[in-house]
N, C-alpha and C positions, 0 to 999 in steps of 0.2 A: 504494499499500500504506500509506504514511504517512496519507494522508486517510482511508482506511477504518478504520485502527487507531484514529484518534482518534474516528471517528463511533460506532464500536461498542465503545469502551472496551476494546480488546484490551491486556491487562496488559504483554505483552513489547514495549516500544517499539523495541528494537534490531533486530528482525528484518529490516525493509526495508534498512537500511543494510548488515548483515551479508550479505544476498543479493547485494550488489554487491561487497563487499570481500572476501568469502570468510571462512573459519573455520579455526582451527588444530587440528592433531591431536596435538601434543606441548606440553609446558608446562602451566600451569594451564589447566583447562577453563573455557570461557566460562560464566557463570551466567544462569539464566533464572528469572523469577518463577513460571513454569510449574511448575517442578520442586521437589523437596524437598532439603534439606541432607543431604549425606552424603559425608564427606571420606575420600579414599583417596590418601595422599601417593604421589608417584613414587618408584621404587626407583632410578632412574638420572637424571642430570642431562642437559640438552641438550648441554652440553659434553663429557660422557662419551659420549654417542651419537655426536656427530659425530667425536670422537677415534678411536672403534673402528670407525667406518664403513669406511675403506679396508681394514682388516685382514680384515673379515668378508665382503667383496663377492664374492670368487671362490668361497668356500665356499657362500655363498648361491645363487649361480648353479649350482654343481654339485648342490646340493640340489634345485633346480627340475628339472634335468635327470634326476636320480635318480628323483624322484617321477613324472615324465612317463613314465619307462621302466617303472614298476610299474603304470601305468594303461593303458587300451586306447588304441589309435590313433584310434578314434572319438571318445574323450573329448578327446584332445590336439587333434584338428582342430576340434571344437566350441568349445573354450576359445579357440584362436587365432582363429577366425571371430569369436567374440564381441568380442575385442580389436579386430580390424580394423574392426568396425562402430563401436566407441567412437571409434577414430582418425578415421573418416570424419565422425563426428558432432561431433568437436571436443572431447570431454571427456577424451581422451588424446592424446599426441603421440609420434612416433617411427616406427620405432626408431632409437635412437641409439648410437654407438660410445662406448667409454670416452673417447677423446680428445675427441669432441663434448660429452660430459657435463662433462668437466673444464673446458673452455672456457666452457660455459654456467654452471656452478655451482661450480666449484672442485674441489679434490681430495677433499673430504670429503662428497661426496654419498653418500646411504645407499640401499642396494638392499633391496627387499621381495620375499620369495619369494612366488609365487602357485602355486595348484594347482587342479585341477578336483574338483568334487564331484558324483557321480552322484546324481540326485534321482528316480529312477524313470522313469516314462513319462508323456507328455502324453495328451490326449484321443484322439489319433490313433495311440497305442500306440508312439510314437517315444521314444527315450531323451531324458531331460532332464538337462542339465548346468549347473551353477553355478560361476563363477570365484571363488575366495576369496583375497583378499590377505592373507597371514599376517603381520600387523603385530606379533604376539607374537613369532614367530621373527625378525622384522626389527627388533625391540628398540624400535620407536617407542612400543609400549603401555607399555614400562617407564618411558618418559620422560614419561609423561602423568599429570598430577596430577587425579584425579577430584574433583570438588566436589559433585556432586548425584547423585540417582537419580530415576528417571522412574515414576510411577505409570501404567503402560500400560494401555490398554483391553484387554479380553479378551472372549472368546466370552460370558461371563456379562453383560458390559455390554450387549450387544445383546439378550439375553433380557430384561433389566431394561427397556430402552427399549420393547420390544414389550409388556411386561406394563403398563408405565405409561401407554403410549398407548391400549392396549385398555381399561383402567379409565377412562381419560378420555372415549374416543368410543364404546365399546361397539359398534365397527364392524369390518368385515373390514380387514385390514392387509396390506400388501405390502412387499417389501424389495428395495432396488436396491443396486448397488455400482459403484464406479469405481476405478481403479488408476492410479497415477502410472507413466509409462514411465521405466525407468533412474532410479529416484528419487533415490538418493544423488548421482548425477552431476549432478543439476540443481541441487545445492547447491555452490557453489565452494569449493575449497581456498585458503586464503590464499596468494598468490604467494610469500611468503618462505619457505614450507615445502615448495614443489614439490621441493627438493633432497633431503629426507629421505623422499620417497615415491616414488623411482625404482622401478618395478615390473618384475621379471624375468618374462617370459612365454616359455613353450616354443613354438618354431616348428617343427612336425612336418615341414614341407617341407625345412627346413635341418638338422633333427636337433640343434638347439642352442637355448639360452635368448637372448632378446634383451631390451634395455632400453627402457622407455617412461616418458615423464613422465605424471603424473596431475595433473588440472585440477580434478576434482570430489572430493567427499568419498569416500574409499576404503572399500569394503565389507570389513571386518576391523580397522579402526582403532578403538579404543576411544572416542575423542572423536567419531568420526563419528556414533555413536548419538544422544547429546544434540544434537549440531549439526543433524542432519536432523530429529529429532523435534520440536525447537522451532519449525521453519519449518512442518512438517505440522500441528502444533497450532495455530499462529497461522492457517493457512489454515482449519482446522476450526471454529475459534471465530468467525472473521470470517463465513464462509458461513452457519454455523448461526445466528448472531445476526441477520445481514442478512436472511436469508430466513425466519427462524423455522422451521428444519427441525430435526427430530429426526435429528441427524447426529453420527456420531463416526468414529474411524479407529484403526487399528493400523498405525503407520508409513505406509506409502503406500497401504494399503488403506482406502479410505472406504466407509462403509455407512450407509443412511438408511432409516427407517421412515415410511411415508406411508399414508393412506387411498387406495383405488383411484382415486377421483375426482380427486385432485390429485397423483397420483404422476408423471405424465408432465410436468407443469409443474415439479416439484420436481427431476426428472432434468434438464430443460432448464436450470434456473437453476444447478445444480451444475456442469454441464459448461461453461456460458458463464462462469461466475464463474472456474474455473480458466484459461480462455483469457484473460479480462481481466487476471488477475493475472500471466500469463506463464509458467505451469506446464503442462507437457504431460502429458495423460492417454493411457493405452493403449487405443485403441479395441477392440482384440481382447479385452481382458479386461472391457469394459463389460458389466453385467448390467442390462437394463431392470427395473423393478419387477415382482416376481411373488410368489406365494404359496409357492413352493419356490425358495429362493435359496441358492447356495453362498457362504459368507462364510468366508474364511480356511480353506478346505478342509473347512467345516462345512456341513451341509444344515440349513437352517431351513425349517421346514413350518408354515405358519399356516392351513392348510385346515380345521383342526378348531377354530379359535378360537370360532366362534359356536356351533356345535352341541355341541361337547364341552367347551369351555373349556380346550383343551389345546394347548400349543406343543411341537412334537416337534423335537428337536435330535439329529443323528446324524452321524458322520463320513462324509465324502464317500468312497465305496468306492475311487476312484482314489488318494486320500490314504493309505488304509490299505495298498493294494497297493504303492505307492511307498515307504512307511516300511518294509514288510517287505523289499522289494527292497533298499533301502539297507543295512539290518542284515546281510541275506545277503551283499552285496558286501563290507561291512567284515570280516565273519568270514571269508569267503574270502580276502581279501588278507591277513588276520592283521595290520591296520594301522589304528590309531585315534589319530592325533594329538590335542592338546587342543582345537584349533579345531573339528575334526569332531565331537568328544564334545559341545562346546558347542552346535553346530548341531543334533545329534541330540536333545539334551535339549530344545531349543525345540520341535522337531517333536512329539516325544513328549508334552510338555506340553500343546501345542495339541490333540493327538489326545484326551488324557485329559480335557480340558475338555468334551469332547462325550460323555463316558462317565458312568456312574452313580458319584456320590459321588467319594471320594479315591482311586480306583483307579490303580495304576500307580507312584505315587511311591515305594512301598517297594521298588522294585527299581532305583533310579536312583542309589544312594549311590556305587557303584564309578564310574559315569560322571562324576558331580560331582567325585570325587577326581581323575580323569583330566583334567577341564576345567581344574582349577587346579594341576595338577602342575608341578613345577619340572624343568628339564633337557630338556623336550620329548620324553618317552618316547612311543613309538607302538605298542608290542607288545601283543597281546591276552593278558591274563592269564586264569586259570580263572575268577576271580570276574567279570571283565569278560564273559567268554564266557556265563556264566551269566545275568548281569543282562541282556544283549542277547537272550538266548533268551526270558526272562521278559517283556521289553517286547513281543516279538512275540506272545507268548501273551495278553497283557492286551489289545492292540489288536484281537485277532482274535476273542476269545471274550466280551469284556465287553460287557453290555447297553447300549443308548443312553439318552439322557435323555429323560424325558417330564415337562415343566414344567406343572403344574396351575395354572390361574388362578383357581380358586375353592376354598373350604374343603372339606375332605373329612371334616368332623366333628373332635371333639376329639382331640388326639394322645395316644399312650400315653406314660407317663412311666417311665423307667428309671433306677435308682440301681445303682452297682456300687462296690464297695470291696474291700480286701485288708488283711492284716496279716502281719507278720513278727516273731514274738516268740521270741527265742533261749530255749532251755530248755522251752518248751511243747511238748507232744505232742498233735497235730501242730503242727509250728512254723509252717507257711505256710497262712493262711486266706483264703478267697474267699467274697465274698457279693454277692447281686444281689437287688433288689426290682423288680418290675414292676407298675405300676398301669395298668388299662385302664379307660376310661370308657364304652365303647360295645361292645354294647348296654346293659350295666349296669356298675356299678362292681365291680371285682374287684382283688385284691391277692395276688400270689404271690411266693415268694422261694426263693432257694437258699442253703445254707450248707455249705461243703465245704472239704477242704484241696487244695492244689495237688500234683500228682504229683511226689514227690522226683526221679523219672528225668527229668523235664522240667527242673526247676530245677537239677539238676546240670550241665546243658548250657549254662546261662547264664554270663556273664561273672563271674569270681571277684570277690566284694565283701563288705563287712561285712553289708549287708543287701540284699534284693531288692525294695525297695518298688515301684519304677518299673516293672519287668516284671511284677511281681504285680498291681498296679493295672492295668496294660494288659491282662494275660491275662484279668481278670474281664470285660472288655468283650466279646471274641469268645465266651467261654463263655456270656454271657447272650444273645447273639444266636443261637448255636446251641441253647440251651435253649428259647428262646421263638420260634424262627424261624416256626413255624405261626401263632402268634397275632399276630405282627407282620408278616406278609407283606402287601405293598402298603398299608402304613400310614405315617403320620407318627409320628416318635419323637423325644422330647426326653431326652437322656441326660445325667444329672448325674454328675460325678465330683469327689472331694475333692483329688485329687492334681494339682498344676499340671503336672508334667512329663507324666504319662500324658495328661492331657486336651489339652495343647497338641501332643503328637505325634500324637494321633488326629486332631485338627483338620487338621494339616499333611499327614498321610497318610504320614509317615516319620520315622524316628528315625536319629541318627548311631550308635546302639549296636546291634551285630549281634544281641543277644539280644531286643531289642524290636522290631526291624523286621518279623520274620515274623509277630509277633502282630498288628501293625497291618495288614499286608497281609491276613491271614486275616479280620480284622474287617470291612474293606471289601469284599472278595470275597463274604463272606457277606451283607452287606447288598445288595450288587448282585444276588446270586442270588435274594434273596426280595423285592426291590423296596422295602426299607425306607428311606424319607427321613429322615435323621437330623440333628438339630441338637444339638451337644455344648456343654456349659458347665460351668463349675466351681461347686461348692457348697461351703459350709463344712462341716467334719467333724460338727459338732453338728446340722446340718440334713440329714445324708445318711442316709436310711432303711436303707441297706445297711451302715451302720458296725457295727451289732450282729451281723448274720449274718456280716459279714467277720471277726468276732473270736470267733464261735461263741456269742454272747450273743443268745438269741432272745426274750427277754421285752420287748424294746424294741417289738416288733410287736403286742403283745397289745391295744393300744387299738383295733385294727381287725380285722375278720374276715379271715383270711388262710389260704393254703394252701401248704404246702411241696411243692417239686417237685424232682426228681432232676436235677442239672446235667449238660449235655452237653458234653463237651470237644471242641476241634478235633481232627481226625484229621491227624497230621503225614504219614502215608503217602499222603495223596491231595491235600494242599492245595500248590499250587505255591509259596504264600508261605513255608511252612516250609522248602521245599527250598533257599531262598536261602542258608541257613546251615548246610545239611548235615543237617537234621532229616528223618528219613523217607526215602521212596523218590523217585525222579525223577518229576516230574509229566509228563503227556502233552502235552509242549510242541509248539507248532506247528512244522511243517516248512515249508520254502520250497515255493512252488508251481512 
């Protein structure tokens, strides 16, 4: 590894040594030139962690046994069998009694609770389970000083890889994947920290929790994420540069794009390179290069690249079914701890990356709050229940992505603006200007006031500029939905907050969130590909209409149109904050 790192100029020189010595999960995180600076201090010292460990051990064990009792016997058996496989493979050791652990590590060993997470079913329609080691409840994450953040690859990266190679070669393309087996466990935990990662696993045969040593990076420890990712990134860069492959990865999932004629050679080189480096791939998850390939639960279809210049991206149907089943199980158990909320958000984010635009993020605020909640709450509140139902709705009804690899003509240009002038009647103004260039130039606009009954439901404040500026956006899409259907659109806004919220697809303000949700749901319904950017107020053509000043458009031929407002009674987005009637949300199958 050291020789290859020097040959191909791999920026992180420490990885080969760390693969031998192990990496820590508490204290200051190791730093890598692969990642960006992002400092999050620890909220507990290692001394405090060790001092409190003896006090909390029995409570942790009772917690594991309690959670196992709430789960199915099938889940408990599956999690226990997974643990036994790890023990047989050498990445875990045990079980050990309290006396044995005291003899091995002293009286201050720390116990981590583990629990099972049902992940739907596999291709054989058999239930899938993952074991989560809760290092937040075990306090090791509190004693971890985060130093960096990772710019992770996403589904979009693969789409860009396909687009880039297509424009370079103008040929058919295929995609292949490889997956590391037990990925985190292939990266060792530093020996000195085995004592703080003693893991409690429920044994259904004995009806009690047992204690095991962990020798690999634990799935659930905050530092394990950068620890594993730097090794995975090192491998990706080495193989990519060594064989000049169009290769990337998300954690342990590696994917590559090749022309059909060289794809089998690429697959052989990738597999043999992993073997040479000493890392194990999962043969059952290997996908030979194909025009239809599932990557991270996403179906990439390159069959129409040549004839139609289109890349189709859609969620794997099994992934959708498993997500819905997971949400149903959470609602049924009325149990959502922070670690499960984080896992669910990750799955939902991946599914949304296969859907149109920024769909879905508007309904995740309550889950993000639960993810970072203090005190480990796990009950399902009414807003959490609604958010989970909306997430099911989005992944079931939202359209898939269709990436065009050639120009579809000049895009339409939209400007929106708003005003809030106390003492003016009407006080709240909205404006929009649409310029289309095909088949001929046209300019249309609307100028109107915001309904007082809607504004009255917003959060009380001195002015409502951000929600007003945001409201103008979905009003514009509803107004011109017929003209904008299946087109590309450049949307200019002069309000920083409104523009950034629309780009992100969500807001932390409850009055703005449903407006953003309705904007993206409308764009998806009509197939409008949108690019959003900020424009200075003096360059915003909607500035005048937004303030009821219409002379600013006299320099061009223009047409005034009647605005069309979102209908809260039928929009699932508005129901998030109690506006309107309940949407026809998806029920479990």
